[in-house]
N, CA, C and O atoms as CSV, one atom per row, in Angstrom:
chain,resi,resn,atom,element,x,y,z
A,1,UNK,N,N,101.290,103.381,134.030
A,1,UNK,CA,C,101.369,104.154,132.810
A,1,UNK,C,C,100.946,103.276,131.633
A,1,UNK,O,O,101.390,102.134,131.509
A,2,UNK,N,N,100.094,103.811,130.781
A,2,UNK,CA,C,99.702,103.060,129.585
A,2,UNK,C,C,100.670,103.366,128.449
A,2,UNK,O,O,101.385,104.367,128.483
A,3,UNK,N,N,100.686,102.513,127.467
A,3,UNK,CA,C,101.590,102.689,126.339
A,3,UNK,C,C,100.874,102.284,125.043
A,3,UNK,O,O,101.141,101.213,124.499
A,4,UNK,N,N,99.969,103.135,124.549
A,4,UNK,CA,C,99.227,102.773,123.342
A,4,UNK,C,C,100.116,102.756,122.106
A,4,UNK,O,O,101.119,103.467,122.036
A,5,UNK,N,N,99.736,101.938,121.139
A,5,UNK,CA,C,100.437,101.921,119.861
A,5,UNK,C,C,99.977,103.145,119.076
A,5,UNK,O,O,98.777,103.367,118.916
A,6,UNK,N,N,100.931,103.942,118.584
A,6,UNK,CA,C,100.586,105.188,117.913
A,6,UNK,C,C,101.089,105.279,116.479
A,6,UNK,O,O,100.790,106.250,115.783
A,7,UNK,N,N,101.850,104.279,116.022
A,7,UNK,CA,C,102.439,104.334,114.682
A,7,UNK,C,C,102.861,102.919,114.298
A,7,UNK,O,O,103.222,102.125,115.167
A,8,UNK,N,N,102.821,102.600,113.024
A,8,UNK,CA,C,103.325,101.312,112.556
A,8,UNK,C,C,104.280,101.560,111.401
A,8,UNK,O,O,104.228,102.607,110.757
A,9,UNK,N,N,105.151,100.594,111.140
A,9,UNK,CA,C,106.086,100.707,110.027
A,9,UNK,C,C,106.157,99.393,109.264
A,9,UNK,O,O,106.069,98.309,109.840
A,10,UNK,N,N,106.319,99.520,107.953
A,10,UNK,CA,C,106.460,98.381,107.058
A,10,UNK,C,C,107.830,98.503,106.399
A,10,UNK,O,O,108.186,99.571,105.899
A,11,UNK,N,N,108.594,97.424,106.397
A,11,UNK,CA,C,109.907,97.420,105.769
A,11,UNK,C,C,109.764,96.967,104.322
A,11,UNK,O,O,109.023,96.028,104.032
A,12,UNK,N,N,110.474,97.634,103.413
A,12,UNK,CA,C,110.298,97.366,101.987
A,12,UNK,C,C,111.617,97.378,101.229
A,12,UNK,O,O,112.506,98.179,101.520
A,13,UNK,N,N,111.735,96.482,100.255
A,13,UNK,CA,C,112.873,96.542,99.345
A,13,UNK,C,C,112.553,97.445,98.159
A,13,UNK,O,O,113.464,97.933,97.491
A,14,UNK,N,N,111.274,97.670,97.890
A,14,UNK,CA,C,110.810,98.558,96.815
A,14,UNK,C,C,109.652,99.382,97.373
A,14,UNK,O,O,108.489,99.011,97.212
A,15,UNK,N,N,109.970,100.505,98.032
A,15,UNK,CA,C,108.927,101.309,98.677
A,15,UNK,C,C,107.837,101.753,97.715
A,15,UNK,O,O,106.660,101.595,98.041
A,16,UNK,N,N,108.164,102.308,96.533
A,16,UNK,CA,C,107.073,102.728,95.631
A,16,UNK,C,C,106.165,101.562,95.222
A,16,UNK,O,O,104.944,101.712,95.171
A,17,UNK,N,N,106.760,100.412,94.935
A,17,UNK,CA,C,105.964,99.253,94.547
A,17,UNK,C,C,105.098,98.736,95.676
A,17,UNK,O,O,103.936,98.392,95.460
A,18,UNK,N,N,105.644,98.677,96.870
A,18,UNK,CA,C,104.883,98.193,98.018
A,18,UNK,C,C,103.811,99.205,98.421
A,18,UNK,O,O,102.727,98.819,98.857
A,19,UNK,N,N,104.109,100.490,98.279
A,19,UNK,CA,C,103.099,101.517,98.554
A,19,UNK,C,C,101.908,101.329,97.611
A,19,UNK,O,O,100.758,101.423,98.040
A,20,UNK,N,N,102.180,101.064,96.326
A,20,UNK,CA,C,101.091,100.821,95.366
A,20,UNK,C,C,100.249,99.617,95.781
A,20,UNK,O,O,99.025,99.644,95.657
A,21,UNK,N,N,100.908,98.547,96.281
A,21,UNK,CA,C,100.167,97.372,96.739
A,21,UNK,C,C,99.138,97.773,97.792
A,21,UNK,O,O,97.966,97.417,97.670
A,22,UNK,N,N,99.552,98.505,98.821
A,22,UNK,CA,C,98.638,98.875,99.898
A,22,UNK,C,C,97.591,99.898,99.441
A,22,UNK,O,O,96.463,99.887,99.934
A,23,UNK,N,N,97.949,100.769,98.517
A,23,UNK,CA,C,96.970,101.707,97.951
A,23,UNK,C,C,95.889,100.946,97.187
A,23,UNK,O,O,94.698,101.209,97.354
A,24,UNK,N,N,96.316,99.993,96.341
A,24,UNK,CA,C,95.381,99.274,95.480
A,24,UNK,C,C,94.551,98.234,96.227
A,24,UNK,O,O,93.382,98.028,95.901
A,25,UNK,N,N,95.137,97.584,97.216
A,25,UNK,CA,C,94.414,96.542,97.946
A,25,UNK,C,C,93.484,97.132,99.006
A,25,UNK,O,O,92.346,96.684,99.144
A,26,UNK,N,N,93.956,98.133,99.758
A,26,UNK,CA,C,93.188,98.656,100.886
A,26,UNK,C,C,92.739,100.117,100.743
A,26,UNK,O,O,92.032,100.626,101.612
A,27,UNK,N,N,93.135,100.791,99.670
A,27,UNK,CA,C,92.730,102.182,99.497
A,27,UNK,C,C,93.476,103.162,100.382
A,27,UNK,O,O,92.998,104.269,100.631
A,28,UNK,N,N,94.663,102.752,100.865
A,28,UNK,CA,C,95.443,103.633,101.725
A,28,UNK,C,C,96.016,104.801,100.928
A,28,UNK,O,O,96.171,104.709,99.710
A,29,UNK,N,N,96.327,105.884,101.605
A,29,UNK,CA,C,97.022,107.019,101.026
A,29,UNK,C,C,98.484,106.936,101.443
A,29,UNK,O,O,98.776,106.732,102.621
A,30,UNK,N,N,99.403,107.091,100.499
A,30,UNK,CA,C,100.825,107.119,100.830
A,30,UNK,C,C,101.456,108.354,100.213
A,30,UNK,O,O,100.970,108.887,99.215
A,31,UNK,N,N,102.547,108.801,100.821
A,31,UNK,CA,C,103.240,109.984,100.328
A,31,UNK,C,C,104.702,109.903,100.738
A,31,UNK,O,O,105.009,109.611,101.894
A,32,UNK,N,N,105.606,110.160,99.799
A,32,UNK,CA,C,107.033,110.191,100.137
A,32,UNK,C,C,107.303,111.343,101.081
A,32,UNK,O,O,106.823,112.457,100.871
A,33,UNK,N,N,108.075,111.072,102.124
A,33,UNK,CA,C,108.443,112.115,103.081
A,33,UNK,C,C,109.517,112.993,102.452
A,33,UNK,O,O,110.411,112.506,101.759
A,34,UNK,N,N,109.418,114.248,102.695
A,34,UNK,CA,C,110.363,115.204,102.126
A,34,UNK,C,C,111.734,115.083,102.783
A,34,UNK,O,O,111.860,115.143,104.006
A,35,UNK,N,N,112.764,114.910,101.942
A,35,UNK,CA,C,114.136,114.933,102.424
A,35,UNK,C,C,114.632,113.682,103.113
A,35,UNK,O,O,115.712,113.695,103.703
A,36,UNK,N,N,113.872,112.601,103.054
A,36,UNK,CA,C,114.340,111.367,103.680
A,36,UNK,C,C,113.747,110.163,102.964
A,36,UNK,O,O,112.685,110.274,102.352
A,37,UNK,N,N,114.417,109.006,103.028
A,37,UNK,CA,C,113.910,107.801,102.365
A,37,UNK,C,C,112.823,107.127,103.206
A,37,UNK,O,O,113.066,106.101,103.842
A,38,UNK,N,N,111.643,107.704,103.202
A,38,UNK,CA,C,110.551,107.243,104.047
A,38,UNK,C,C,109.239,107.559,103.340
A,38,UNK,O,O,109.117,108.599,102.693
A,39,UNK,N,N,108.268,106.678,103.459
A,39,UNK,CA,C,106.948,106.889,102.878
A,39,UNK,C,C,105.936,106.948,104.010
A,39,UNK,O,O,105.878,106.041,104.840
A,40,UNK,N,N,105.138,108.009,104.050
A,40,UNK,CA,C,104.096,108.173,105.058
A,40,UNK,C,C,102.859,107.411,104.624
A,40,UNK,O,O,102.563,107.341,103.431
A,41,UNK,N,N,102.123,106.833,105.585
A,41,UNK,CA,C,100.934,106.040,105.293
A,41,UNK,C,C,99.764,106.504,106.154
A,41,UNK,O,O,99.887,106.649,107.370
A,42,UNK,N,N,98.613,106.736,105.490
A,42,UNK,CA,C,97.348,106.988,106.179
A,42,UNK,C,C,96.390,105.878,105.767
A,42,UNK,O,O,95.864,105.907,104.654
A,43,UNK,N,N,96.149,104.893,106.644
A,43,UNK,CA,C,95.315,103.750,106.275
A,43,UNK,C,C,93.848,104.098,106.025
A,43,UNK,O,O,93.104,103.262,105.513
A,44,UNK,N,N,93.425,105.286,106.366
A,44,UNK,CA,C,92.024,105.653,106.168
A,44,UNK,C,C,91.747,106.125,104.749
A,44,UNK,O,O,90.585,106.277,104.373
A,45,UNK,N,N,92.789,106.361,103.947
A,45,UNK,CA,C,92.598,106.866,102.592
A,45,UNK,C,C,92.387,108.366,102.539
A,45,UNK,O,O,92.193,108.929,101.462
A,46,UNK,N,N,92.422,109.021,103.697
A,46,UNK,CA,C,92.233,110.473,103.743
A,46,UNK,C,C,93.422,111.186,103.113
A,46,UNK,O,O,94.530,110.651,103.072
A,47,UNK,N,N,93.183,112.387,102.630
A,47,UNK,CA,C,94.245,113.223,102.093
A,47,UNK,C,C,94.759,114.096,103.233
A,47,UNK,O,O,94.196,115.152,103.519
A,48,UNK,N,N,95.819,113.651,103.873
A,48,UNK,CA,C,96.336,114.334,105.048
A,48,UNK,C,C,97.711,114.924,104.790
A,48,UNK,O,O,98.332,114.671,103.758
A,49,UNK,N,N,98.162,115.696,105.725
A,49,UNK,CA,C,99.486,116.300,105.668
A,49,UNK,C,C,100.368,115.684,106.745
A,49,UNK,O,O,99.865,115.231,107.773
A,50,UNK,N,N,101.693,115.662,106.518
A,50,UNK,CA,C,102.599,115.103,107.533
A,50,UNK,C,C,102.341,115.715,108.907
A,50,UNK,O,O,102.179,116.928,109.039
A,51,UNK,N,N,102.305,114.864,109.919
A,51,UNK,CA,C,102.069,115.313,111.289
A,51,UNK,C,C,100.605,115.332,111.672
A,51,UNK,O,O,100.283,115.439,112.856
A,52,UNK,N,N,99.704,115.231,110.699
A,52,UNK,CA,C,98.270,115.221,110.984
A,52,UNK,C,C,97.809,113.782,111.115
A,52,UNK,O,O,97.980,113.001,110.179
A,53,UNK,N,N,97.226,113.405,112.255
A,53,UNK,CA,C,96.802,112.010,112.421
A,53,UNK,C,C,95.541,111.711,111.614
A,53,UNK,O,O,94.769,112.620,111.309
A,54,UNK,N,N,95.330,110.437,111.268
A,54,UNK,CA,C,94.085,110.077,110.594
A,54,UNK,C,C,92.895,110.245,111.529
A,54,UNK,O,O,93.069,110.323,112.745
A,55,UNK,N,N,91.695,110.301,110.977
A,55,UNK,CA,C,90.498,110.510,111.797
A,55,UNK,C,C,90.170,109.297,112.662
A,55,UNK,O,O,89.494,109.421,113.683
A,56,UNK,N,N,90.648,108.130,112.252
A,56,UNK,CA,C,90.411,106.908,113.015
A,56,UNK,C,C,91.650,106.018,112.872
A,56,UNK,O,O,92.315,106.041,111.836
A,57,UNK,N,N,91.953,105.250,113.890
A,57,UNK,CA,C,93.119,104.369,113.826
A,57,UNK,C,C,94.421,105.134,113.948
A,57,UNK,O,O,94.454,106.239,114.489
A,58,UNK,N,N,95.495,104.542,113.443
A,58,UNK,CA,C,96.819,105.156,113.526
A,58,UNK,C,C,97.436,105.254,112.140
A,58,UNK,O,O,97.087,104.497,111.234
A,59,UNK,N,N,98.344,106.183,111.992
A,59,UNK,CA,C,99.111,106.314,110.762
A,59,UNK,C,C,100.380,105.498,110.854
A,59,UNK,O,O,100.735,104.981,111.913
A,60,UNK,N,N,101.056,105.394,109.722
A,60,UNK,CA,C,102.274,104.613,109.714
A,60,UNK,C,C,103.256,105.114,108.685
A,60,UNK,O,O,103.109,106.205,108.132
A,61,UNK,N,N,104.249,104.304,108.442
A,61,UNK,CA,C,105.266,104.658,107.477
A,61,UNK,C,C,105.901,103.422,106.876
A,61,UNK,O,O,105.704,102.300,107.343
A,62,UNK,N,N,106.662,103.660,105.835
A,62,UNK,CA,C,107.369,102.589,105.154
A,62,UNK,C,C,108.809,103.027,104.986
A,62,UNK,O,O,109.078,104.151,104.561
A,63,UNK,N,N,109.737,102.140,105.320
A,63,UNK,CA,C,111.136,102.470,105.217
A,63,UNK,C,C,111.869,101.381,104.447
A,63,UNK,O,O,111.375,100.261,104.312
A,64,UNK,N,N,113.038,101.715,103.950
A,64,UNK,CA,C,113.838,100.753,103.204
A,64,UNK,C,C,114.268,99.620,104.118
A,64,UNK,O,O,114.719,99.846,105.241
A,65,UNK,N,N,114.123,98.399,103.622
A,65,UNK,CA,C,114.504,97.212,104.388
A,65,UNK,C,C,116.020,97.201,104.575
A,65,UNK,O,O,116.775,97.447,103.633
A,66,UNK,N,N,116.448,96.917,105.786
A,66,UNK,CA,C,117.865,96.828,106.115
A,66,UNK,C,C,118.182,95.361,106.373
A,66,UNK,O,O,118.273,94.930,107.522
A,67,UNK,N,N,118.349,94.605,105.307
A,67,UNK,CA,C,118.590,93.170,105.426
A,67,UNK,C,C,117.692,92.424,104.466
A,67,UNK,O,O,116.993,93.027,103.652
A,68,UNK,N,N,117.716,91.115,104.566
A,68,UNK,CA,C,116.938,90.260,103.671
A,68,UNK,C,C,115.460,90.263,104.053
A,68,UNK,O,O,115.104,90.384,105.225
A,69,UNK,N,N,114.614,90.127,103.040
A,69,UNK,CA,C,113.174,89.995,103.283
A,69,UNK,C,C,112.905,88.653,103.951
A,69,UNK,O,O,113.667,87.704,103.762
A,70,UNK,N,N,111.820,88.562,104.737
A,70,UNK,CA,C,111.489,87.276,105.356
A,70,UNK,C,C,111.268,86.196,104.294
A,70,UNK,O,O,110.750,86.472,103.212
A,71,UNK,N,N,111.666,84.973,104.618
A,71,UNK,CA,C,111.431,83.835,103.732
A,71,UNK,C,C,110.018,83.303,103.973
A,71,UNK,O,O,109.464,83.477,105.058
A,72,UNK,N,N,109.446,82.664,102.976
A,72,UNK,CA,C,108.117,82.083,103.148
A,72,UNK,C,C,108.076,81.077,104.284
A,72,UNK,O,O,107.026,80.882,104.897
A,73,UNK,N,N,109.191,80.441,104.573
A,73,UNK,CA,C,109.235,79.430,105.627
A,73,UNK,C,C,109.466,80.013,107.022
A,73,UNK,O,O,109.372,79.293,108.015
A,74,UNK,N,N,109.768,81.321,107.104
A,74,UNK,CA,C,109.967,81.957,108.407
A,74,UNK,C,C,108.647,81.994,109.176
A,74,UNK,O,O,107.589,82.247,108.600
A,75,UNK,N,N,108.720,81.745,110.452
A,75,UNK,CA,C,107.543,81.880,111.302
A,75,UNK,C,C,107.269,83.344,111.574
A,75,UNK,O,O,107.995,84.220,111.105
A,76,UNK,N,N,106.230,83.602,112.326
A,76,UNK,CA,C,105.898,84.973,112.700
A,76,UNK,C,C,107.066,85.527,113.504
A,76,UNK,O,O,107.482,84.925,114.494
A,77,UNK,N,N,107.599,86.675,113.080
A,77,UNK,CA,C,108.781,87.213,113.741
A,77,UNK,C,C,108.667,88.704,114.026
A,77,UNK,O,O,109.679,89.391,114.160
A,78,UNK,N,N,107.438,89.207,114.120
A,78,UNK,CA,C,107.235,90.624,114.394
A,78,UNK,C,C,105.810,90.830,114.883
A,78,UNK,O,O,105.006,89.898,114.889
A,79,UNK,N,N,105.502,92.058,115.294
A,79,UNK,CA,C,104.114,92.408,115.556
A,79,UNK,C,C,103.358,92.252,114.245
A,79,UNK,O,O,103.900,92.562,113.184
A,80,UNK,N,N,102.132,91.783,114.298
A,80,UNK,CA,C,101.325,91.646,113.094
A,80,UNK,C,C,100.189,92.656,113.168
A,80,UNK,O,O,99.408,92.657,114.119
A,81,UNK,N,N,100.106,93.509,112.165
A,81,UNK,CA,C,99.007,94.471,112.076
A,81,UNK,C,C,97.827,93.800,111.385
A,81,UNK,O,O,98.003,93.056,110.420
A,82,UNK,N,N,96.632,94.065,111.882
A,82,UNK,CA,C,95.402,93.519,111.325
A,82,UNK,C,C,94.590,94.687,110.765
A,82,UNK,O,O,94.313,95.652,111.477
A,83,UNK,N,N,94.211,94.597,109.491
A,83,UNK,CA,C,93.461,95.634,108.807
A,83,UNK,C,C,91.980,95.260,108.836
A,83,UNK,O,O,91.624,94.135,108.486
A,84,UNK,N,N,91.111,96.189,109.249
A,84,UNK,CA,C,89.675,95.926,109.241
A,84,UNK,C,C,89.154,96.077,107.814
A,84,UNK,O,O,89.413,97.084,107.155
A,85,UNK,N,N,88.413,95.065,107.339
A,85,UNK,CA,C,87.861,95.070,105.986
A,85,UNK,C,C,86.381,94.700,106.038
A,85,UNK,O,O,85.892,94.178,107.040
A,86,UNK,N,N,85.684,94.978,104.948
A,86,UNK,CA,C,84.266,94.626,104.869
A,86,UNK,C,C,84.054,93.180,104.459
A,86,UNK,O,O,83.069,92.564,104.865
A,87,UNK,N,N,84.970,92.619,103.654
A,87,UNK,CA,C,84.793,91.275,103.124
A,87,UNK,C,C,86.159,90.590,103.018
A,87,UNK,O,O,86.940,90.890,102.115
A,88,UNK,N,N,86.438,89.683,103.931
A,88,UNK,CA,C,87.735,88.996,103.963
A,88,UNK,C,C,87.984,88.187,102.695
A,88,UNK,O,O,89.103,88.177,102.181
A,89,UNK,N,N,86.972,87.519,102.192
A,89,UNK,CA,C,87.164,86.684,101.011
A,89,UNK,C,C,87.492,87.533,99.784
A,89,UNK,O,O,88.337,87.152,98.974
A,90,UNK,N,N,86.832,88.673,99.642
A,90,UNK,CA,C,87.155,89.590,98.548
A,90,UNK,C,C,88.554,90.168,98.740
A,90,UNK,O,O,89.281,90.371,97.768
A,91,UNK,N,N,88.930,90.432,99.981
A,91,UNK,CA,C,90.269,90.945,100.272
A,91,UNK,C,C,91.331,89.932,99.868
A,91,UNK,O,O,92.358,90.305,99.301
A,92,UNK,N,N,91.095,88.661,100.152
A,92,UNK,CA,C,92.055,87.633,99.765
A,92,UNK,C,C,92.263,87.652,98.247
A,92,UNK,O,O,93.399,87.591,97.776
A,93,UNK,N,N,91.190,87.734,97.495
A,93,UNK,CA,C,91.302,87.769,96.029
A,93,UNK,C,C,92.094,88.993,95.569
A,93,UNK,O,O,92.911,88.897,94.653
A,94,UNK,N,N,91.857,90.129,96.196
A,94,UNK,CA,C,92.554,91.359,95.825
A,94,UNK,C,C,94.032,91.282,96.185
A,94,UNK,O,O,94.885,91.697,95.400
A,95,UNK,N,N,94.343,90.749,97.376
A,95,UNK,CA,C,95.739,90.573,97.792
A,95,UNK,C,C,96.473,89.709,96.766
A,95,UNK,O,O,97.565,90.062,96.321
A,96,UNK,N,N,95.878,88.586,96.396
A,96,UNK,CA,C,96.516,87.671,95.447
A,96,UNK,C,C,96.659,88.307,94.066
A,96,UNK,O,O,97.663,88.088,93.389
A,97,UNK,N,N,95.678,89.083,93.643
A,97,UNK,CA,C,95.725,89.736,92.330
A,97,UNK,C,C,96.808,90.800,92.249
A,97,UNK,O,O,97.243,91.168,91.158
A,98,UNK,N,N,97.246,91.298,93.412
A,98,UNK,CA,C,98.257,92.361,93.439
A,98,UNK,C,C,99.614,91.869,93.927
A,98,UNK,O,O,100.444,92.671,94.356
A,99,UNK,N,N,99.848,90.560,93.867
A,99,UNK,CA,C,101.177,90.029,94.165
A,99,UNK,C,C,101.410,89.560,95.576
A,99,UNK,O,O,102.521,89.145,95.906
A,100,UNK,N,N,100.386,89.612,96.434
A,100,UNK,CA,C,100.526,89.088,97.781
A,100,UNK,C,C,100.317,87.577,97.782
A,100,UNK,O,O,99.935,86.993,96.768
A,101,UNK,N,N,100.573,86.947,98.941
A,101,UNK,CA,C,100.421,85.502,99.071
A,101,UNK,C,C,99.639,85.186,100.349
A,101,UNK,O,O,99.718,85.918,101.336
A,102,UNK,N,N,98.896,84.104,100.316
A,102,UNK,CA,C,98.151,83.672,101.494
A,102,UNK,C,C,99.095,83.009,102.489
A,102,UNK,O,O,99.866,82.121,102.125
A,103,UNK,N,N,99.031,83.441,103.739
A,103,UNK,CA,C,99.790,82.796,104.811
A,103,UNK,C,C,98.881,81.857,105.598
A,103,UNK,O,O,99.323,80.804,106.057
A,104,UNK,N,N,97.609,82.234,105.755
A,104,UNK,CA,C,96.622,81.416,106.447
A,104,UNK,C,C,95.268,81.721,105.820
A,104,UNK,O,O,94.824,82.869,105.816
A,105,UNK,N,N,94.616,80.697,105.291
A,105,UNK,CA,C,93.322,80.894,104.631
A,105,UNK,C,C,92.314,81.544,105.570
A,105,UNK,O,O,92.425,81.415,106.789
A,106,UNK,N,N,91.326,82.247,105.002
A,106,UNK,CA,C,90.297,82.869,105.833
A,106,UNK,C,C,89.630,81.838,106.749
A,106,UNK,O,O,89.378,80.699,106.358
A,107,UNK,N,N,89.358,82.271,107.963
A,107,UNK,CA,C,88.696,81.391,108.933
A,107,UNK,C,C,87.809,82.223,109.835
A,107,UNK,O,O,88.059,83.407,110.063
A,108,UNK,N,N,86.778,81.590,110.339
A,108,UNK,CA,C,85.863,82.241,111.266
A,108,UNK,C,C,86.370,82.092,112.686
A,108,UNK,O,O,86.782,81.009,113.101
A,109,UNK,N,N,86.336,83.194,113.431
A,109,UNK,CA,C,86.704,83.193,114.840
A,109,UNK,C,C,85.442,83.594,115.607
A,109,UNK,O,O,85.056,84.763,115.579
A,110,UNK,N,N,84.793,82.647,116.291
A,110,UNK,CA,C,83.545,82.942,116.982
A,110,UNK,C,C,83.664,84.136,117.924
A,110,UNK,O,O,84.610,84.244,118.705
A,111,UNK,N,N,82.685,85.025,117.831
A,111,UNK,CA,C,82.658,86.204,118.682
A,111,UNK,C,C,83.560,87.325,118.209
A,111,UNK,O,O,83.550,88.407,118.796
A,112,UNK,N,N,84.346,87.094,117.154
A,112,UNK,CA,C,85.279,88.109,116.640
A,112,UNK,C,C,84.952,88.461,115.195
A,112,UNK,O,O,84.683,89.620,114.879
A,113,UNK,N,N,84.976,87.467,114.325
A,113,UNK,CA,C,84.712,87.709,112.915
A,113,UNK,C,C,85.486,86.741,112.041
A,113,UNK,O,O,85.855,85.650,112.476
A,114,UNK,N,N,85.725,87.148,110.808
A,114,UNK,CA,C,86.445,86.315,109.839
A,114,UNK,C,C,87.817,86.940,109.626
A,114,UNK,O,O,87.921,88.136,109.355
A,115,UNK,N,N,88.874,86.132,109.748
A,115,UNK,CA,C,90.244,86.641,109.691
A,115,UNK,C,C,91.029,85.928,108.596
A,115,UNK,O,O,90.776,84.766,108.277
A,116,UNK,N,N,91.980,86.651,108.034
A,116,UNK,CA,C,92.826,86.145,106.946
A,116,UNK,C,C,94.221,86.709,107.140
A,116,UNK,O,O,94.379,87.904,107.387
A,117,UNK,N,N,95.249,85.851,107.028
A,117,UNK,CA,C,96.631,86.307,107.130
A,117,UNK,C,C,97.293,86.168,105.767
A,117,UNK,O,O,97.108,85.173,105.066
A,118,UNK,N,N,98.070,87.187,105.408
A,118,UNK,CA,C,98.722,87.197,104.102
A,118,UNK,C,C,100.121,87.775,104.221
A,118,UNK,O,O,100.476,88.400,105.221
A,119,UNK,N,N,100.905,87.551,103.177
A,119,UNK,CA,C,102.208,88.195,103.056
A,119,UNK,C,C,102.120,89.162,101.884
A,119,UNK,O,O,101.631,88.809,100.811
A,120,UNK,N,N,102.596,90.379,102.096
A,120,UNK,CA,C,102.603,91.348,101.004
A,120,UNK,C,C,103.698,90.950,100.009
A,120,UNK,O,O,104.440,90.003,100.272
A,121,UNK,N,N,103.819,91.647,98.875
A,121,UNK,CA,C,104.814,91.248,97.882
A,121,UNK,C,C,106.259,91.245,98.390
A,121,UNK,O,O,107.131,90.652,97.755
A,122,UNK,N,N,106.523,91.899,99.527
A,122,UNK,CA,C,107.875,91.939,100.084
A,122,UNK,C,C,108.062,90.927,101.211
A,122,UNK,O,O,109.111,90.901,101.854
A,123,UNK,N,N,107.044,90.090,101.454
A,123,UNK,CA,C,107.156,89.042,102.462
A,123,UNK,C,C,106.717,89.435,103.855
A,123,UNK,O,O,106.815,88.618,104.771
A,124,UNK,N,N,106.233,90.662,104.056
A,124,UNK,CA,C,105.763,91.089,105.372
A,124,UNK,C,C,104.422,90.433,105.686
A,124,UNK,O,O,103.527,90.411,104.841
A,125,UNK,N,N,104.282,89.902,106.891
A,125,UNK,CA,C,103.052,89.260,107.320
A,125,UNK,C,C,102.084,90.308,107.853
A,125,UNK,O,O,102.470,91.193,108.617
A,126,UNK,N,N,100.819,90.200,107.442
A,126,UNK,CA,C,99.763,91.089,107.923
A,126,UNK,C,C,98.469,90.297,107.953
A,126,UNK,O,O,98.422,89.155,107.497
A,127,UNK,N,N,97.429,90.895,108.485
A,127,UNK,CA,C,96.142,90.219,108.556
A,127,UNK,C,C,95.014,91.137,108.142
A,127,UNK,O,O,95.164,92.357,108.091
A,128,UNK,N,N,93.884,90.525,107.849
A,128,UNK,CA,C,92.658,91.260,107.535
A,128,UNK,C,C,91.544,90.652,108.370
A,128,UNK,O,O,91.449,89.432,108.498
A,129,UNK,N,N,90.702,91.507,108.937
A,129,UNK,CA,C,89.612,91.052,109.792
A,129,UNK,C,C,88.304,91.677,109.341
A,129,UNK,O,O,88.188,92.896,109.212
A,130,UNK,N,N,87.324,90.820,109.104
A,130,UNK,CA,C,85.950,91.241,108.845
A,130,UNK,C,C,85.214,91.029,110.164
A,130,UNK,O,O,84.876,89.895,110.504
A,131,UNK,N,N,84.957,92.114,110.920
A,131,UNK,CA,C,84.341,91.928,112.226
A,131,UNK,C,C,82.973,91.242,112.134
A,131,UNK,O,O,82.211,91.450,111.189
A,132,UNK,N,N,82.696,90.429,113.137
A,132,UNK,CA,C,81.401,89.760,113.223
A,132,UNK,C,C,80.325,90.808,113.483
A,132,UNK,O,O,80.521,91.740,114.263
A,133,UNK,N,N,79.188,90.639,112.818
A,133,UNK,CA,C,78.072,91.547,113.095
A,133,UNK,C,C,77.626,91.311,114.528
A,133,UNK,O,O,77.450,90.175,114.969
A,134,UNK,N,N,77.451,92.402,115.230
A,134,UNK,CA,C,77.052,92.299,116.632
A,134,UNK,C,C,75.735,93.018,116.827
A,134,UNK,O,O,75.488,94.051,116.206
A,135,UNK,N,N,74.885,92.475,117.690
A,135,UNK,CA,C,73.564,93.122,117.912
A,135,UNK,C,C,73.704,94.479,118.545
A,135,UNK,O,O,72.703,95.149,118.796
């Protein structure tokens, strides 16, 4: 039996503020879920309705953090989502301009592309990948 990943979640101490970070940095669409403390996320930027999947990739959500945010000195302690971008170096500048922090400077991975790891303003670790051009 296969078990594909079908949804992701981001923990936040300030959901509206963190939603703005992802909207401004990556162009994601977010929407507060009706009747519950949850924010729906469509990473494609499409204008979708709850329950409707994005045209590509997976949708996600944001929920209130139950505990302390990760410390800068904490190692990787969760699944790390990697966002596909057109320009990793431009993404790094945008992440930093919107309150994120660099966790690992951009680097080239032969046969894969250019990758960058960052922490969002709430300390969550994520990555950005500029795929290598392939013939």
